[in-house]
N, C-alpha and C positions, 0 to 999 in steps of 0.2 A: 731763087730766094726773094728777089725784090717783087716777084709777081704775088707772093703771099703777104709780105710786110712792106707795105707801101708807106716807107717811113716819110718820103718826100712830102706825102700829102698832109705831114704834121708840122712841116717847115715853112718858113718864109723864104723868099726868093734869095735874099743875100745869104743866108744859111745854107741853102743847096749850092751857091755859087763858091762858098769857101769850101765845102766839102770836095766838091768837083774838082777845085784847084788843088787842094790837099791830096786827093786820089790820084790825080795826074802826075804830082810831084812824086808821090810814093812809088807809081809803077815805072815813071821814066828814069828817075835819078836813085832810088833805093834799091828796087828789087832786082834790077839786072846783075847786081854785084854782092846783094847782101849774103848769100850763102858762103861765098868765096872770103868775104870780109868776116864773117863769124868763124870760119875755119882758121884764118889768119890773124884774128885778133885785131882787126884794122878798123879804126875809126877814120872816115873820110872827111877830114877837116875842111876840104875845099867846098862841102856842101852847105857850111855854116853861112857864108856869104849869100849862098842862093836861097837858104831857108827865110834870112833877113829880106831880101829882095821880094820875096812872095809875101811878105807881112806877117809871117807866123810867129815872129819872136816878140813876145810882150803884146801879142795882139789883142788881148783883153784889156789893155790900159789905155789911158787917154793921154794924149800930148806927147812931146818928145820924140816924134817920129813913130809912134805907136799906132795901129790900126784903130783903136777903139771900138773893136768888134764886141758884139755881145756874148754871153756866155755860153749860150748853144751853138753859135758859130766855133767859138773856140774849142769846144768839146768835141764837135765833129772833125776837127782837124786833128785833134789828138786821137780820135778813133781811125781816121784813115792812116795817119803815120804809124801808128801801134799795129795796124793791120800788114803792115811791110816788116816792122820789127821794133819791139819794146825800146831797143836803145834810142830810136830817133825820137820817138815821143818823150822819152826821158831828157834827152838834150834840150827840147822845146820847154819841157817842165822845168829843169834845173836854171836855164837860162831866163825864162819868162815869168814862171809861177814861183820861184823862189829867189834868185838874186834879183832880178829887176822889180819884182813885187816888193821886195824889202826895201830897194831904194826909193820906189815910187811911193809906197806907204809911209815910210819912216824918214827919209832923208831930207835934207836941206835944198832948198832950190839950186843952190850952187852944186851939191852932189849930183841932183838929177841931171842938171845941165852937163855936168862932166861926163857921166857916164851912159845915160840911157839912151840918147840919140845913136851913139856906136854901137850898143848893144843890140837896139832894134834892127840896125843895118845889119848886122852879123859881122861888124867890123871889130868889135870888142866880145870878149867871152867872160862870163862871170860864174862863180860856184857859191856854194851856200855851206858854210863849214859849221854843222851842229854836232853830227853824231860823233861820238868818240869811242875808244877801243872797247872800253868797259862799261858803257852806258847808252847803248842804243835805244831802248825803250824808255829809259830813264834820264831825261835831260837835266833833271833837278840835281843829279849827282855830278853835275859838271866840274871838270878839273882843270880845264884850260881858264887861265887867268889872265886879267888885265890890269896893271896897277900904275898909277900916276907918277911920273917922273918929271917934275918941273911943268912944263906945258904939253909935254908929250904923254902917250900911253905906250906901256911896254907888255908886250903879249909872251905868254909862255904856254906850253902844252902839245897837246897832240890832238888829231881827229881823225876817222877812218870811214871809209866808203863814201869819199866826197868827190861826186860827179863832176868831170870836167877840170879838176883843178890843176893838173899838169899844163893844160893849155890854155887856162885862163888869164885873163889881164888883171881882174880884181876878185878878191874873195870878201864875201859877207860872213864875218868871223863872228861867232857868240862866245863870249867869254864871261866869267865870273868876276864881279868887281866889288868894290866896297859898298856899292850902292845897289847890288843885284846883278842879274845877267843883263848884259848889254851888247848891242851889236856895234860892229867896226866894220869900215871899208879899207881893206887892207890891198895895195898894189902887189902882185905876186911877185914883182922884182925886188921887194925890200928884203934888205939883208935879213937873214935868220929864217925865212920862209921856205921851206923844202915841201915839195909834192912829189910822191913816188907812186906811179901807177901800180894797182894791184894785178899781177900777171898771172895768177894760177886759178883764174876763174873758169867755171863750165858753164857760165850762164852770163847773159850780156857782153858777150866777147866782141861784139862791134862797138862798144861804147868804152868809156873811161871812167874809172872810178880809183880813187886814190887814198893812201895815208898822206896825212899832212902833219908837219912838225913846225912848231913856232918856238924858235930858240932866241928870246930876248929881241922880238921883231918890235921895231920902234916905229911908231906911226904918229903924226901931228893931233894935236888936240881937237881938231875939226874932223878927224876921221870917224868919230863915232855918229852913230845914227840917232838924232835927237829925240825922235818921237817913239822910240822902241824902248820899254823898260819891263824888265821881267820876262818871264816865259810867254807870254802873251804876244810878244813880237815875233819869235820864230814860229809859234804856233798859227799865227795868222796867215803866214806864208805857207806853212805845211798845208792848211786847209785849201789853199789855192792849188797846190800841187794834186792833194788827194782828188780835188773835183775833176783834174784831168785824167786821172788814171781810172774814174769810174767809167769814163768813155772809153778811154784807150784799151782797156782789159779787153772791152767787147770788140775792138778791132781784131784783136789777136784771135779771139774766139771766131769772129766771122771768118778769117783766113782759114782756120782749121776746118770749119764747118763746111766752107766752099771746096777745100780739098777732098774731104769725105763724101760730099755729094757727086763731085766729078768723078771720083775713082768708082763709087757705086753704080755710075752709068756705063763705064768702060771695062770694067773688070768681070770677066765671066768665068763662072764657076758652075759644073754640073749643068753646063748648055745654056746658061742664061747670065744676064748682067746680076752681080749681088745685089743691086739696088731693087731688083724685082722679088726679092725675099721678104717675109714679113719680119724677120727680126731686125734686119738692116733698116728698114723703112721706120720700124718702132725706134731704133736709136737715133736715126736722122730727125725724127720728129721730136722727141724728147730734147735734143740737143736745140734744135731750132726755137722750142718753145722758151728754153731757157735764155738763148741769146734775144730773143724778142723781148722778153720780161726785162732783160738787163738793160736793153736800150732805151725801153720805155720809162724805166726808173731814171735813168741819166737824163733824159728830156725832162722829166717832171722836176728834177733837182735843178736842172738848168733854168726852167721857168722860175722856179723859186729863187734862186740865185738873182736872176735879171730884176725881180721885184724886190730884191733885198731881203728877203725872208728865209733864205737857206740857214739852217743851224748846223753847228759842229757835229751833233748827234746824226742828222739827216746825211751828211757828207759819210759818216761813219757806215751807215746802212750802205750806202752806195758802194764805197770802197770794199767793204767786207763781201758784199755779194758779187760784185764784178768779177773781182780776181778770182774767187773761189768758184764761181760757176764757169769762168774762162778756162781754170785749170781743168775742171772735170770735163769740159767739151773737147779739150785738146787730148785728153786721155782717151776718150770714147772715139775720137776721130782717129786715132792711132789704131785701135782695133778693127775699124772699118778698112783702113789701110794695109792691115796684115803686116808681114815682115818689112815691106817696102816702107812702112811707116816710121822706121828708125832711120831711114837714109835721108840724105840732103835733097833727095829728088822731091821731096814733099816737104813744107815749112814747119810740119807739126812739132816734131821734137825741138826744134829750135824754139818755137814759141812756148813751148811746154817747160823748157828751161828758163827761158826770160821770165816767165810768169812767176817762177819760184822766187825770183829776186823782187819781182813788182809785189808779190804778197808781203815780202818781208819789209821792204821800205816804206816810208810814211805811215807806220803803224802796222804792226803785224796783226793777224787775225784776232789773237788774244787781245791786244790793246782795244781794238774797236768793238770786240764783244764786250769789255769792260765798260768802254763809253756808253754803250748802248744799255748795260746792266744799270749803270748809275741814273741814266736818264728815266729808265722805267722803274726804277725801285726808290729814287732818291738817296740811295746808299753808296758811299765809295768804297770800293774793293781793291783799289790799286796797291794799297799798302797791306 
């Protein structure tokens, strides 16, 4: 595949180095156990510190022990990690693009010094508590509240599908206040904070997502993120995570395409490899074209981001396209693998299941279609 699509020719030396480091990590530390981890619903928490030591956590941020890497380098790392499993790219996104970005963008210097160096090193884990049981695509209907009580804040409510919450040291919690939606840094050991892993998942089984309850959770006045007011606060972080997904989903697609190409060369039917048939070659060509287009779009968005010119609508183009096409590539790859494609001998069904979650979080297809529709027409169709 690399012989046709010479991506390295479009990259800088440091970007190639980041990609190769991430591919080596995925190959050596994630892939040997991922099928069993998916079967066992096991998240290997011991890899968190290794990801930190490799510089992948909050790598796009400056200072506080973060690598200060460019947007394309970060995207390439997301692609390589998700080529192993969406759960590990999700971990990097939740830790770096959501929790760490929120603190870095909106926190005080004291908050940054307290949390970011440990999070960059993988010594501390953060989560990002925005989604609620009844309002995944409608955060404006938020029911979690924070009220003043003397110098403190008291939080009540619930969140759902919160990645890493049961292993996190700090939660970035978004709550409705008398002055609108605000963000709070809540140490997870605070009385009244309860995180319960969601156990009955058929997707993202090698990662952690939780239900979170806040029962009169009391935090000091300086727990608030002073730079975030209204929904623009969490949305700013979500766009960072969506950018990583644009790249990451193409990693899952590449893994499926690689499996299909390999199988087409070794499986023989009617006296020859199935890859020597016109129908299989047509499928592989179509899958490859969509993969290459997706990566080139991701690269274009990365260059825009590095210039400070990337817009939310452009991110929606990338997220919508990458995940939708990755799912189609995974499904077509399964047909080439035949019946064996539904087994864990190949990664395709695992990627396909994971991508259904990736398609849903950080904005469903429908939400991104409406974002684009509004950008194209100037008319709001959300309500």
